[in-house]
N, C-alpha and C positions, 0 to 999 in steps of 0.2 A: 766116683764114688767116695766116701766116707767111715773111712775103716776107724774102729773105735780098738785099741790096744786091752787086749787081757791079761798080759803081764807084760813088766817091764825087768829090765835084767842094769845089773851097772858096774859095767868090768874097768881095771885101774885097765891104764895104756898097756905092760907088759904081758894081758888077756886075763889076769886072775878076774874073775867074776866075785863082786864082794856086798852085793845086795840085788833081791827079787824080793817085786812084788806081785802080788796077783790082785793088787785094786790099785790099775794106774789112778785115779782118780786125785789120789791123796799117798805122798809116800816122803819120808822126810830122812835126808840125808843128810841130817846134824852130826852123827856119829863117824861120818868119813872122816878120814887123813886131807889134810890138806896137799890136795895133787888133781892132775889133771884125769878124766874120766871119761869112760861114752856109757850113753845112755840109749840100749837097743830096746824102738815100741815094738809089740810082736803081737800079730793079730791070732782068729780063732785056728786058723790054718797052720800056726806055728810061726808066719815068713814073716818077718823083718823090715817092715813098710813106713820106719822112720828111723834115722839115728843123727844123734847129734853131740857133742861134746862141750863138756862143760868144766871151770875149775873152780873150784869149794878155795875157799880162802879165810881165814883164821878170824876174819875179820868179819860175815857176815854169814846166818843160818839162814841153810839151804832150805826151803820147804815150799815141794812141788803138788 
């Protein structure tokens, strides 16, 4: 069964929430500082069904 996220939350590794998007098809993370982050993809029932770790570096612009 394929799940489509309805909400995406981005956290620093220390647990601080730094970004929330209700449009999971387009996220602009270019305003975040160079660091490592955890992205949680949340389904319609409020469950995290996918989690990934990303690294943002100054050299690249990250638009998902």
